[in-house]
Every structure is written in structure tokens, then in C-alpha cells.
C-alpha positions as CSV (number, residue, x, y, z in Angstrom):
1,X,-48.9,-72.9,-58.2
2,X,-46.2,-72.7,-60.9
3,X,-48.8,-71.8,-63.5
4,X,-50.1,-69.0,-61.3
5,X,-46.6,-67.5,-61.0
6,X,-46.2,-67.7,-64.8
7,X,-49.5,-66.0,-65.3
8,X,-48.6,-63.3,-62.8
9,X,-45.3,-62.7,-64.6
10,X,-47.1,-62.4,-67.9
11,X,-49.6,-59.9,-66.5
12,X,-46.8,-57.8,-65.0
13,X,-45.0,-57.8,-68.4
14,X,-48.3,-57.0,-70.3
15,X,-49.0,-54.1,-67.9
16,X,-45.4,-52.9,-68.3
17,X,-45.8,-53.1,-72.1
18,X,-49.1,-51.2,-72.1
19,X,-47.8,-48.3,-70.0
20,X,-44.4,-48.1,-71.7
21,X,-46.1,-47.9,-75.1
22,X,-48.6,-45.4,-73.8
23,X,-45.7,-43.0,-73.4
24,X,-45.0,-43.2,-77.2
25,X,-48.6,-42.0,-77.8
26,X,-48.5,-39.5,-74.9
27,X,-45.2,-37.8,-75.8
28,X,-45.3,-37.9,-79.6
29,X,-46.3,-34.3,-79.7
30,X,-43.8,-33.1,-77.1
31,X,-40.9,-34.9,-78.8
32,X,-41.8,-33.1,-82.1
33,X,-42.9,-29.7,-80.8
34,X,-40.1,-27.8,-82.6
35,X,-40.8,-29.5,-85.9
36,X,-44.6,-28.9,-85.6
37,X,-44.0,-25.2,-84.7
38,X,-41.7,-24.8,-87.7
39,X,-44.0,-26.5,-90.1
40,X,-47.0,-24.5,-89.1
41,X,-45.2,-21.3,-88.2
42,X,-46.4,-21.4,-84.6
43,X,-45.0,-19.5,-81.7
44,X,-43.7,-21.2,-78.5
45,X,-46.9,-20.1,-76.8
46,X,-49.1,-21.7,-79.5
47,X,-47.2,-25.0,-79.4
48,X,-47.1,-25.0,-75.7
49,X,-50.8,-24.4,-75.4
50,X,-51.4,-27.9,-76.9
51,X,-49.3,-29.5,-74.1
52,X,-51.1,-27.4,-71.5
53,X,-54.4,-28.7,-72.7
54,X,-53.0,-32.3,-72.4
55,X,-51.5,-31.6,-69.0
56,X,-54.7,-30.3,-67.4
57,X,-56.9,-33.0,-69.0
58,X,-54.5,-35.7,-67.9
59,X,-54.0,-34.4,-64.4
60,X,-57.6,-33.9,-63.7
61,X,-58.5,-37.2,-65.3
62,X,-55.9,-39.0,-63.1
63,X,-57.6,-37.7,-60.0
64,X,-61.1,-38.4,-61.2
65,X,-60.2,-41.9,-62.5
66,X,-58.4,-42.7,-59.3
67,X,-61.7,-42.4,-57.5
68,X,-63.9,-44.0,-60.1
69,X,-61.7,-46.8,-61.4
70,X,-63.3,-49.2,-59.0
71,X,-66.5,-48.9,-61.0
72,X,-64.8,-49.5,-64.4
73,X,-64.4,-52.7,-66.4
74,X,-60.6,-52.6,-66.4
75,X,-60.1,-54.6,-69.6
76,X,-62.5,-52.4,-71.6
77,X,-61.1,-49.2,-70.2
78,X,-57.5,-50.1,-71.0
79,X,-58.5,-51.2,-74.5
80,X,-60.5,-48.0,-75.1
81,X,-57.7,-45.8,-73.7
82,X,-55.1,-47.3,-76.1
83,X,-57.4,-47.3,-79.1
84,X,-58.5,-43.7,-78.5
85,X,-54.9,-42.5,-78.2
86,X,-54.0,-44.4,-81.4
87,X,-56.8,-42.6,-83.2
88,X,-55.9,-39.2,-81.7
89,X,-52.3,-39.5,-82.7
90,X,-53.3,-40.3,-86.2
91,X,-55.8,-37.4,-86.3
92,X,-53.3,-34.9,-85.0
93,X,-50.7,-35.7,-87.5
94,X,-53.1,-35.8,-90.4
95,X,-55.0,-32.6,-89.4
96,X,-54.1,-29.4,-91.3
97,X,-56.2,-27.3,-88.8
98,X,-53.8,-26.1,-86.2
99,X,-56.6,-24.9,-84.0
100,X,-57.8,-28.5,-83.6
101,X,-54.4,-29.6,-82.2
102,X,-55.1,-28.5,-78.6
103,X,-58.5,-30.2,-78.6
104,X,-57.2,-33.4,-80.1
105,X,-54.4,-33.4,-77.5
106,X,-56.9,-32.6,-74.7
107,X,-58.8,-35.7,-75.7
108,X,-55.5,-37.7,-75.7
109,X,-54.9,-36.5,-72.2
110,X,-58.4,-37.6,-71.1
111,X,-57.9,-41.0,-72.8
112,X,-54.4,-41.5,-71.3
113,X,-55.6,-40.5,-67.8
114,X,-57.5,-43.8,-67.5
115,X,-54.4,-46.1,-67.9
116,X,-52.3,-45.8,-64.7
117,X,-55.1,-46.2,-62.2
118,X,-56.6,-49.1,-64.2
119,X,-53.3,-50.9,-64.5
120,X,-52.5,-50.5,-60.8
121,X,-56.0,-51.6,-59.9
122,X,-55.6,-54.7,-62.2
123,X,-52.2,-55.6,-60.7
124,X,-53.3,-55.0,-57.1
125,X,-56.4,-57.3,-57.6
126,X,-54.6,-60.1,-59.3
127,X,-50.9,-60.3,-58.2
128,X,-49.9,-62.2,-55.1
129,X,-48.2,-60.5,-52.2
130,X,-45.0,-62.2,-53.1
131,X,-45.0,-60.7,-56.6
132,X,-46.3,-57.2,-55.8
133,X,-42.8,-55.9,-55.1
134,X,-41.6,-57.1,-58.5
135,X,-44.7,-55.5,-60.1
136,X,-44.0,-52.1,-58.5
137,X,-40.3,-52.1,-59.5
138,X,-41.2,-53.2,-63.0
139,X,-43.9,-50.6,-63.5
140,X,-41.5,-48.0,-62.1
141,X,-39.4,-48.3,-65.2
142,X,-42.1,-47.5,-67.7
143,X,-41.8,-43.8,-67.7
144,X,-38.1,-43.7,-68.3
145,X,-38.1,-46.4,-71.0
146,X,-41.2,-45.0,-72.7
147,X,-39.8,-41.5,-72.8
148,X,-36.5,-42.8,-74.1
149,X,-38.2,-44.8,-76.8
150,X,-40.4,-41.9,-78.1
151,X,-37.6,-39.4,-78.1
152,X,-35.3,-41.9,-79.9
153,X,-38.0,-42.6,-82.5
154,X,-38.5,-38.9,-83.0
155,X,-34.8,-38.2,-83.4
156,X,-34.5,-41.1,-85.9
157,X,-37.5,-39.9,-87.9
158,X,-36.5,-36.2,-87.9
159,X,-33.0,-37.2,-89.1
160,X,-34.1,-39.7,-91.7
161,X,-37.7,-39.3,-92.9
162,X,-40.1,-36.9,-91.3
163,X,-41.2,-36.2,-87.8
164,X,-44.8,-37.3,-88.7
165,X,-43.6,-40.9,-88.7
166,X,-43.4,-40.7,-84.9
167,X,-47.2,-40.2,-84.8
168,X,-47.8,-43.0,-87.3
169,X,-45.7,-45.4,-85.3
170,X,-47.3,-44.3,-82.1
171,X,-50.7,-44.9,-83.6
172,X,-49.7,-48.4,-84.9
173,X,-48.0,-49.4,-81.6
174,X,-51.0,-48.4,-79.5
175,X,-53.3,-50.2,-81.9
176,X,-51.3,-53.4,-81.7
177,X,-50.8,-53.2,-77.9
178,X,-54.5,-52.6,-77.4
């Protein structure tokens, strides 16, 4: 019984880590949109189009994956989602073709759309009723903490090195967490 509680706590922590870190890969573009626009001489409309592609892919993907996640192998889907986002963050920051940005970020939106439903499915299937409240509260902090982390990293790298390091770090974190 004590071992089961420990395993449940570890699973909650792991799901929290996955979703918190996903925000670093999800918002790396948003947190550097001004630097990207300046570097490539883009208008607000051009830089915003990239986030629009992400938004629609992510939003539609969330709905679709909400219905289909019962059919997925959760471990594989979470792994592939994180690896894909890792690769896409790296591709975006190393690409010199601005026209590809929106399509790279669209694919990032698709890959990220699998995570939430898969993590919630995993928790709901494995966590006891006594721990489910703790899991809900814990998962509720991921957005705020992940957003804080990515914007802090971005500010640090813009001030000290180069905004591109936000993408490199996001790529590495997602690779490690996967």
C-alpha cells in the first residue's frame, strides 16, 4: 500500500514535469516573437501568423485527441509528442526560410495537442480516488510555472546571449524529459 502511494506520487510528479516542460517548447516562439520579427524584418502580421497556425492546429488537435486518446498507447504518444516538439523547436531556430516557420509551428501545435488528454487519461486510469484531488491541483500549476520558466529563459537569453538559446534549451529539455 505504501509503495503504491509512492508510485502514484512519482507518476503525478512525472506528469507535472512533462506538461510544465512542454510549455517551454510550446511558448518558445511566443516568448521571442519580437526578436524573430526584428531579425527577419517581419511585420506583426507575419510573426502572428505563425502563432495562428499553432493555435488552430493545437485547438483542433485537442478536440480530436480528446475523442481518440482511448485508442492510443499513452506512453508512446507522450514520448513522440515530446520528441517531435524537441525536433521542431530545433528546426525552427536553425531554419533560415521564414516561410517554413508557420508550417513548423503548425506541426508543433499538432504534436503538443496530444499531451494534455494523454496525461489526464494516464492519471485517471492509474491514480487512486484518494490521490486524484492532489493530481488535479498539481497539474493545475503546470501552465503558470511553464509559462514563467519559458519567459524567464527568454529574457535571460535575450539579455545575455541570443534569443535562439531559448529554442536550443527547449529542444534539449523536451528531449531529456521524453
